[in-house]
RODOLO-323620 format. One record per residue (C-alpha): x, y, z negated. Coordinates in steps of 0.5 Angstrom, whole numbers, plus 500, padded with zeros to 3 digits. Last residue first. Layout:
<node X="X" Y="Y" Z="Z"/>
...
# end
This chain:
<node X="214" Y="126" Z="648"/>
<node X="209" Y="126" Z="642"/>
<node X="205" Y="121" Z="639"/>
<node X="199" Y="124" Z="635"/>
<node X="196" Y="120" Z="630"/>
<node X="200" Y="123" Z="624"/>
<node X="198" Y="130" Z="627"/>
<node X="191" Y="129" Z="626"/>
<node X="190" Y="136" Z="623"/>
<node X="186" Y="134" Z="617"/>
<node X="181" Y="138" Z="613"/>
<node X="175" Y="135" Z="616"/>
<node X="178" Y="128" Z="616"/>
<node X="179" Y="128" Z="608"/>
<node X="172" Y="130" Z="607"/>
<node X="170" Y="124" Z="611"/>
<node X="175" Y="119" Z="608"/>
<node X="172" Y="122" Z="601"/>
<node X="166" Y="119" Z="602"/>
<node X="168" Y="112" Z="600"/>
<node X="163" Y="111" Z="594"/>
<node X="157" Y="113" Z="598"/>
<node X="158" Y="108" Z="604"/>
<node X="161" Y="111" Z="611"/>
<node X="159" Y="108" Z="618"/>
<node X="163" Y="111" Z="623"/>
<node X="163" Y="114" Z="630"/>
<node X="170" Y="117" Z="632"/>
<node X="170" Y="122" Z="638"/>
<node X="175" Y="123" Z="644"/>
<node X="182" Y="126" Z="644"/>
<node X="180" Y="133" Z="646"/>
<node X="182" Y="138" Z="652"/>
<node X="178" Y="134" Z="657"/>
<node X="182" Y="133" Z="662"/>
<node X="189" Y="134" Z="659"/>
<node X="187" Y="130" Z="653"/>
<node X="185" Y="124" Z="657"/>
<node X="178" Y="121" Z="653"/>
<node X="177" Y="115" Z="648"/>
<node X="171" Y="114" Z="644"/>
<node X="172" Y="109" Z="638"/>
<node X="165" Y="106" Z="636"/>
<node X="162" Y="103" Z="629"/>
<node X="168" Y="105" Z="625"/>
<node X="167" Y="102" Z="618"/>
<node X="171" Y="104" Z="612"/>
<node X="175" Y="109" Z="616"/>
<node X="183" Y="109" Z="616"/>
<node X="183" Y="103" Z="621"/>
<node X="180" Y="107" Z="626"/>
<node X="185" Y="113" Z="625"/>
<node X="191" Y="107" Z="627"/>
<node X="187" Y="104" Z="633"/>
<node X="186" Y="111" Z="636"/>
<node X="193" Y="113" Z="636"/>
<node X="194" Y="119" Z="641"/>
<node X="198" Y="119" Z="646"/>
<node X="204" Y="123" Z="649"/>
<node X="203" Y="130" Z="647"/>
<node X="208" Y="136" Z="649"/>
<node X="204" Y="138" Z="655"/>
<node X="198" Y="139" Z="650"/>
<node X="202" Y="143" Z="645"/>
<node X="200" Y="141" Z="638"/>
<node X="200" Y="148" Z="634"/>
<node X="193" Y="149" Z="636"/>
<node X="191" Y="143" Z="632"/>
<node X="188" Y="137" Z="636"/>
<node X="181" Y="135" Z="637"/>
<node X="178" Y="128" Z="635"/>
<node X="171" Y="130" Z="634"/>
<node X="168" Y="126" Z="628"/>
<node X="160" Y="123" Z="629"/>
<node X="158" Y="121" Z="622"/>
<node X="153" Y="116" Z="620"/>
<node X="153" Y="117" Z="612"/>
<node X="150" Y="111" Z="608"/>
<node X="147" Y="111" Z="601"/>
<node X="141" Y="106" Z="603"/>
<node X="141" Y="103" Z="610"/>
<node X="137" Y="097" Z="609"/>
<node X="130" Y="100" Z="608"/>
<node X="132" Y="106" Z="612"/>
<node X="129" Y="104" Z="619"/>
<node X="123" Y="102" Z="616"/>
<node X="121" Y="108" Z="613"/>
<node X="124" Y="112" Z="619"/>
<node X="119" Y="109" Z="624"/>
<node X="122" Y="112" Z="630"/>
<node X="117" Y="115" Z="636"/>
<node X="116" Y="112" Z="643"/>
<node X="114" Y="116" Z="649"/>
<node X="117" Y="111" Z="654"/>
<node X="122" Y="116" Z="657"/>
<node X="124" Y="119" Z="651"/>
<node X="125" Y="113" Z="647"/>
<node X="129" Y="110" Z="652"/>
<node X="134" Y="115" Z="652"/>
<node X="134" Y="116" Z="644"/>
<node X="135" Y="108" Z="643"/>
<node X="134" Y="107" Z="636"/>
<node X="138" Y="102" Z="633"/>
<node X="139" Y="107" Z="627"/>
<node X="147" Y="108" Z="626"/>
<node X="150" Y="106" Z="633"/>
<node X="143" Y="108" Z="637"/>
<node X="143" Y="115" Z="634"/>
<node X="150" Y="115" Z="635"/>
<node X="149" Y="114" Z="642"/>
<node X="144" Y="120" Z="642"/>
<node X="149" Y="125" Z="638"/>
<node X="155" Y="124" Z="643"/>
<node X="153" Y="123" Z="650"/>
<node X="158" Y="128" Z="652"/>
<node X="153" Y="133" Z="650"/>
<node X="148" Y="132" Z="644"/>
<node X="141" Y="131" Z="647"/>
<node X="139" Y="133" Z="654"/>
<node X="134" Y="137" Z="658"/>
<node X="135" Y="144" Z="655"/>
<node X="140" Y="146" Z="649"/>
<node X="137" Y="150" Z="644"/>
<node X="141" Y="155" Z="640"/>
<node X="142" Y="158" Z="633"/>
<node X="135" Y="157" Z="630"/>
<node X="133" Y="159" Z="623"/>
<node X="130" Y="155" Z="618"/>
<node X="128" Y="157" Z="611"/>
<node X="129" Y="152" Z="606"/>
<node X="130" Y="158" Z="600"/>
<node X="138" Y="156" Z="600"/>
<node X="138" Y="158" Z="608"/>
<node X="137" Y="153" Z="613"/>
<node X="141" Y="154" Z="620"/>
<node X="139" Y="151" Z="626"/>
<node X="142" Y="147" Z="633"/>
<node X="137" Y="144" Z="638"/>
<node X="138" Y="139" Z="643"/>
<node X="132" Y="138" Z="647"/>
<node X="128" Y="133" Z="651"/>
<node X="122" Y="135" Z="655"/>
<node X="116" Y="131" Z="657"/>
<node X="111" Y="137" Z="655"/>
<node X="113" Y="144" Z="653"/>
<node X="108" Y="150" Z="654"/>
<node X="111" Y="156" Z="651"/>
<node X="109" Y="160" Z="645"/>
<node X="105" Y="155" Z="641"/>
<node X="110" Y="150" Z="643"/>
<node X="115" Y="154" Z="639"/>
<node X="111" Y="154" Z="633"/>
<node X="110" Y="146" Z="634"/>
<node X="118" Y="146" Z="634"/>
<node X="118" Y="149" Z="627"/>
<node X="113" Y="145" Z="624"/>
<node X="116" Y="138" Z="626"/>
<node X="123" Y="141" Z="623"/>
<node X="120" Y="142" Z="617"/>
<node X="117" Y="135" Z="617"/>
<node X="124" Y="132" Z="619"/>
<node X="128" Y="136" Z="614"/>
<node X="129" Y="133" Z="607"/>
<node X="127" Y="126" Z="609"/>
<node X="132" Y="126" Z="615"/>
<node X="138" Y="129" Z="611"/>
<node X="137" Y="124" Z="605"/>
<node X="136" Y="118" Z="610"/>
<node X="143" Y="120" Z="613"/>
<node X="146" Y="123" Z="619"/>
<node X="153" Y="126" Z="620"/>
<node X="157" Y="132" Z="624"/>
<node X="164" Y="133" Z="623"/>
<node X="170" Y="136" Z="627"/>
<node X="165" Y="141" Z="631"/>
<node X="169" Y="147" Z="630"/>
<node X="166" Y="154" Z="628"/>
<node X="170" Y="155" Z="621"/>
<node X="170" Y="162" Z="619"/>
<node X="165" Y="160" Z="613"/>
<node X="169" Y="155" Z="611"/>
<node X="171" Y="148" Z="612"/>
<node X="165" Y="146" Z="616"/>
<node X="160" Y="141" Z="616"/>
<node X="154" Y="140" Z="621"/>
<node X="149" Y="136" Z="618"/>
<node X="145" Y="131" Z="623"/>
<node X="138" Y="130" Z="625"/>
<node X="136" Y="124" Z="629"/>
<node X="130" Y="123" Z="634"/>
<node X="125" Y="128" Z="632"/>
<node X="118" Y="128" Z="636"/>
<node X="114" Y="134" Z="638"/>
<node X="107" Y="134" Z="641"/>
<node X="106" Y="137" Z="648"/>
<node X="101" Y="132" Z="650"/>
<node X="106" Y="129" Z="655"/>
<node X="111" Y="128" Z="649"/>
<node X="116" Y="134" Z="647"/>
<node X="123" Y="132" Z="645"/>
<node X="128" Y="131" Z="640"/>
<node X="135" Y="131" Z="638"/>
<node X="138" Y="135" Z="632"/>
<node X="143" Y="139" Z="630"/>
<node X="144" Y="142" Z="623"/>
<node X="148" Y="148" Z="619"/>
<node X="148" Y="150" Z="612"/>
<node X="146" Y="157" Z="610"/>
<node X="148" Y="164" Z="611"/>
<node X="146" Y="166" Z="618"/>
<node X="151" Y="171" Z="621"/>
<node X="147" Y="176" Z="625"/>
<node X="147" Y="176" Z="633"/>
<node X="152" Y="179" Z="638"/>
<node X="150" Y="175" Z="645"/>
<node X="155" Y="176" Z="650"/>
<node X="154" Y="177" Z="658"/>
<node X="157" Y="175" Z="664"/>
<node X="161" Y="169" Z="661"/>
<node X="157" Y="164" Z="664"/>
<node X="159" Y="157" Z="661"/>
<node X="155" Y="151" Z="663"/>
<node X="152" Y="155" Z="669"/>
<node X="158" Y="157" Z="671"/>
<node X="161" Y="151" Z="672"/>
<node X="166" Y="147" Z="666"/>
<node X="173" Y="145" Z="665"/>
<node X="176" Y="151" Z="670"/>
<node X="173" Y="157" Z="666"/>
<node X="176" Y="154" Z="660"/>
<node X="183" Y="157" Z="659"/>
<node X="180" Y="164" Z="661"/>
<node X="174" Y="164" Z="657"/>
<node X="179" Y="162" Z="651"/>
<node X="184" Y="168" Z="653"/>
<node X="178" Y="173" Z="653"/>
<node X="175" Y="171" Z="647"/>
<node X="181" Y="171" Z="643"/>
<node X="183" Y="178" Z="645"/>
<node X="175" Y="180" Z="643"/>
<node X="176" Y="177" Z="636"/>
<node X="183" Y="181" Z="635"/>
<node X="180" Y="188" Z="637"/>
<node X="173" Y="186" Z="633"/>
<node X="177" Y="184" Z="626"/>
<node X="177" Y="192" Z="624"/>
<node X="169" Y="192" Z="625"/>
<node X="168" Y="187" Z="619"/>
<node X="167" Y="180" Z="618"/>
<node X="167" Y="177" Z="625"/>
<node X="165" Y="170" Z="626"/>
<node X="167" Y="167" Z="633"/>
<node X="164" Y="163" Z="639"/>
<node X="168" Y="163" Z="645"/>
<node X="167" Y="156" Z="646"/>
<node X="163" Y="152" Z="641"/>
<node X="162" Y="146" Z="646"/>
<node X="157" Y="150" Z="650"/>
<node X="155" Y="157" Z="653"/>
<node X="150" Y="162" Z="656"/>
<node X="149" Y="168" Z="652"/>
<node X="157" Y="167" Z="650"/>
<node X="158" Y="168" Z="643"/>
<node X="159" Y="173" Z="638"/>
<node X="157" Y="172" Z="631"/>
<node X="156" Y="177" Z="625"/>
<node X="158" Y="180" Z="619"/>
<node X="157" Y="185" Z="619"/>
<node X="151" Y="189" Z="622"/>
<node X="153" Y="194" Z="628"/>
<node X="154" Y="201" Z="628"/>
<node X="161" Y="202" Z="628"/>
<node X="162" Y="197" Z="633"/>
<node X="163" Y="202" Z="639"/>
<node X="164" Y="197" Z="645"/>
<node X="170" Y="198" Z="649"/>
<node X="173" Y="191" Z="649"/>
<node X="166" Y="187" Z="649"/>
<node X="164" Y="191" Z="655"/>
<node X="166" Y="187" Z="661"/>
<node X="163" Y="181" Z="657"/>
<node X="156" Y="185" Z="658"/>
<node X="153" Y="186" Z="651"/>
<node X="146" Y="183" Z="648"/>
<node X="144" Y="184" Z="641"/>
<node X="141" Y="180" Z="636"/>
<node X="139" Y="182" Z="629"/>
<node X="133" Y="178" Z="625"/>
<node X="128" Y="182" Z="621"/>
<node X="122" Y="180" Z="626"/>
<node X="124" Y="172" Z="625"/>
<node X="117" Y="169" Z="628"/>
<node X="116" Y="176" Z="632"/>
<node X="123" Y="175" Z="635"/>
<node X="121" Y="168" Z="638"/>
<node X="121" Y="169" Z="645"/>
<node X="126" Y="175" Z="645"/>
<node X="131" Y="170" Z="641"/>
<node X="130" Y="165" Z="647"/>
<node X="132" Y="170" Z="652"/>
<node X="138" Y="172" Z="648"/>
<node X="140" Y="165" Z="648"/>
<node X="140" Y="163" Z="655"/>
<node X="140" Y="156" Z="655"/>
<node X="133" Y="155" Z="652"/>
<node X="129" Y="160" Z="657"/>
<node X="133" Y="159" Z="663"/>
<node X="132" Y="151" Z="662"/>
<node X="124" Y="152" Z="661"/>
<node X="124" Y="157" Z="667"/>
<node X="128" Y="153" Z="672"/>
<node X="124" Y="146" Z="670"/>
<node X="117" Y="149" Z="670"/>
<node X="116" Y="148" Z="678"/>
<node X="117" Y="153" Z="683"/>
<node X="124" Y="151" Z="684"/>
<node X="126" Y="144" Z="682"/>
<node X="131" Y="143" Z="688"/>
<node X="136" Y="148" Z="687"/>
<node X="135" Y="150" Z="679"/>
<node X="135" Y="142" Z="678"/>
<node X="142" Y="141" Z="682"/>
<node X="145" Y="147" Z="678"/>
<node X="143" Y="145" Z="671"/>
<node X="146" Y="138" Z="673"/>
<node X="153" Y="141" Z="670"/>
<node X="149" Y="141" Z="663"/>
<node X="151" Y="134" Z="662"/>
<node X="147" Y="127" Z="660"/>
<node X="141" Y="129" Z="664"/>
<node X="134" Y="127" Z="663"/>
<node X="128" Y="129" Z="667"/>
<node X="121" Y="127" Z="666"/>
<node X="115" Y="128" Z="671"/>
<node X="110" Y="133" Z="669"/>
<node X="109" Y="137" Z="675"/>
<node X="109" Y="131" Z="679"/>
<node X="109" Y="133" Z="687"/>
<node X="115" Y="138" Z="686"/>
<node X="119" Y="133" Z="682"/>
<node X="117" Y="127" Z="686"/>
<node X="119" Y="131" Z="693"/>
<node X="126" Y="133" Z="690"/>
<node X="127" Y="126" Z="687"/>
<node X="126" Y="123" Z="694"/>
<node X="130" Y="128" Z="698"/>
<node X="136" Y="127" Z="692"/>
<node X="135" Y="119" Z="694"/>
<node X="133" Y="115" Z="688"/>
<node X="137" Y="110" Z="686"/>
<node X="135" Y="104" Z="681"/>
<node X="142" Y="102" Z="678"/>
<node X="146" Y="095" Z="678"/>
<node X="153" Y="098" Z="676"/>
<node X="159" Y="098" Z="680"/>
<node X="159" Y="105" Z="681"/>
<node X="156" Y="109" Z="676"/>
<node X="160" Y="115" Z="675"/>
<node X="162" Y="116" Z="683"/>
<node X="154" Y="115" Z="685"/>
<node X="152" Y="120" Z="680"/>
<node X="157" Y="125" Z="682"/>
<node X="155" Y="124" Z="689"/>
<node X="148" Y="125" Z="687"/>
<node X="143" Y="119" Z="688"/>
<node X="138" Y="121" Z="683"/>
<node X="138" Y="116" Z="677"/>
<node X="131" Y="112" Z="676"/>
<node X="130" Y="108" Z="670"/>
<node X="132" Y="101" Z="671"/>
<node X="131" Y="099" Z="663"/>
<node X="137" Y="095" Z="662"/>
<node X="141" Y="098" Z="668"/>
<node X="140" Y="105" Z="665"/>
<node X="141" Y="103" Z="658"/>
<node X="147" Y="100" Z="660"/>
<node X="149" Y="107" Z="663"/>
<node X="147" Y="110" Z="657"/>
<node X="151" Y="106" Z="653"/>
<node X="157" Y="106" Z="657"/>
<node X="158" Y="113" Z="656"/>
<node X="157" Y="118" Z="661"/>
<node X="163" Y="124" Z="661"/>
<node X="165" Y="131" Z="665"/>
<node X="161" Y="130" Z="669"/>
<node X="154" Y="128" Z="672"/>
<node X="148" Y="124" Z="671"/>
<node X="141" Y="126" Z="673"/>
<node X="136" Y="121" Z="670"/>
<node X="129" Y="120" Z="672"/>
# end
């Protein structure tokens, strides 16, 4: 079954639900988001009973806002425990600490950040909410001198975003301080099937401007990325599966890979793929793989067949956000058509109201090897030429 919730449901997910008639829980939020659609609705009471009576039932949600519904209605089942294990970064670190015995991590209450004695900490480090989303209040701290300014920025960011997301999504009670992992960052969508076997649906390289950069501007997938990491990631997932029984459960995972090929997890997001219907939709636009269908029907991508006609292509997910110098209240509009024209092959343009989501939207693209400069350019671009001021 599927739980739909705000902030966003893509047309592609709604079309998939209609096509395959996957049952959707009839919450008030879902009925508003999917109104005028041909939906197979299941009442909240019937959904609760089904979950309680069918331990292995499959649940997918587009939004972690639905976590509170699951915690209320699936108590006593495997779901609340799995959600808490993966959503709380500190608890997940505890689960796998014997796999990474030398990895430094520490939990600190939000209220103690300002007064924390950082003289004994191992720098550089990353500080972030133990439960968080969308790179909010995530900072790299190179040395103790940067700590006071970092804490001030975190306090402001939490204040600015409290109205956007519920407590279950951004819980600012505790913060995780952890060792900075050097290497390349990747994100991938996967699920564990009914037998507890992992299936990878896509892998994306998260490209940064510098080590200080924690933005979500550019992710891309390609044949090289998937061929390089597919088998090592399957082994990584099996190691997690040996520690915790996981069946019929989707995940979106972020990792770092060092120069020696060692995989270290950054965070594991339960019950969903990439937030805001991003990575799963890109998988469809790029590879013709419907991740939602594949999860519910226990299908596996045939990567060899997929890449027969997708040589030397990068499939990108580009976040259209604004630089700090542009004030939201001073912006009239964003020229989505103009930015699409500046790319070789835009696959999809997703538009958001800035005052509601804090970003303009996303651009999904296909780029050939000889045109990769367009991707590097947008990574460094403040997008000012596409912003129309009032």
